[in-house]
C-alpha positions in Angstrom: 7.9 6.3 11.1 10.8 4.2 9.7 10.0 1.4 7.3 10.9 -2.2 8.3 13.2 -4.0 6.0 10.8 -7.0 5.7 7.9 -4.7 4.7 7.3 -4.8 0.9 6.5 -1.1 1.0 9.3 1.2 2.1 8.3 4.8 2.1 5.5 6.4 4.0 3.2 9.3 3.5 0.2 10.1 5.6 -3.1 10.9 3.8 -4.2 14.5 4.2 -7.7 13.2 4.7 -6.7 10.7 7.5 -8.3 11.2 10.9 -8.7 9.0 14.0 -6.8 6.1 15.5 -7.5 3.8 12.5 -6.4 6.3 9.8 -4.5 4.7 6.9 -0.8 5.2 6.9 -0.1 5.2 3.2 3.2 3.7 2.1 4.6 3.8 -1.4 6.1 0.8 -3.2 9.9 0.6 -3.2 9.6 0.4 -7.0 7.7 3.7 -7.3 10.9 5.8 -7.8 10.8 5.0 -11.5 8.3 7.8 -12.4 5.7 5.4 -13.8 2.4 4.1 -12.5 2.7 4.1 -8.7 0.5 2.9 -5.9 0.4 3.3 -2.2 -1.0 0.8 0.3 -2.1 1.2 3.9 -1.0 -2.1 5.4 -1.4 -0.8 8.9 -5.2 -1.4 8.6 -4.8 -5.2 8.0 -4.7 -6.2 11.7 -7.9 -4.3 12.6 -9.9 -4.6 9.4 -8.5 -7.6 7.6 -8.1 -5.5 4.5 -5.4 -3.4 2.7 -6.6 -0.2 0.9 -4.6 0.7 -2.2 -4.6 4.1 -4.1 -2.8 6.0 -6.9 0.1 7.8 -5.4 0.0 10.6 -8.0 -3.5 11.6 -7.1 -4.1 10.6 -3.5 -6.9 13.1 -2.7 -8.9 12.4 -5.8 -8.4 8.7 -6.4 -10.8 6.0 -5.5 -9.4 3.4 -3.2 -9.3 -0.3 -4.0 -9.5 -2.5 -0.9 -8.1 -6.0 -1.0 -8.4 -8.8 1.7 -5.1 -8.8 3.6 -4.3 -12.5 2.5 -4.8 -11.5 -1.2 -2.5 -8.5 -0.8 0.1 -10.6 0.9 -0.1 -13.2 -1.9 0.2 -10.5 -4.5 3.3 -9.0 -2.9 4.9 -12.5 -2.6 4.2 -13.3 -6.2 5.7 -10.0 -7.4 8.8 -10.6 -5.2 9.1 -14.1 -6.7 8.9 -12.7 -10.2 5.7 -14.6 -11.1 3.5 -13.5 -13.9 0.2 -12.1 -12.6 -1.6 -12.3 -15.9 
């Protein structure tokens, strides 16, 4: 599945544990190519669940998932794109 240019997350990797029609489609941040701390988000679940799960991309099968409300995730992405401090 090709990423959309307006999507803040550009690469996609399906979870090996995903099953069913509402399985998360994990997408890695466009800034994850730096070899540092990387995360993946499953934004495809926002319309059906109202949430966006997030996980560590280096340990996808063993990492706990943090789930954010979709509006909070959108605000976070907008703030990062705008260069705002999140501290």
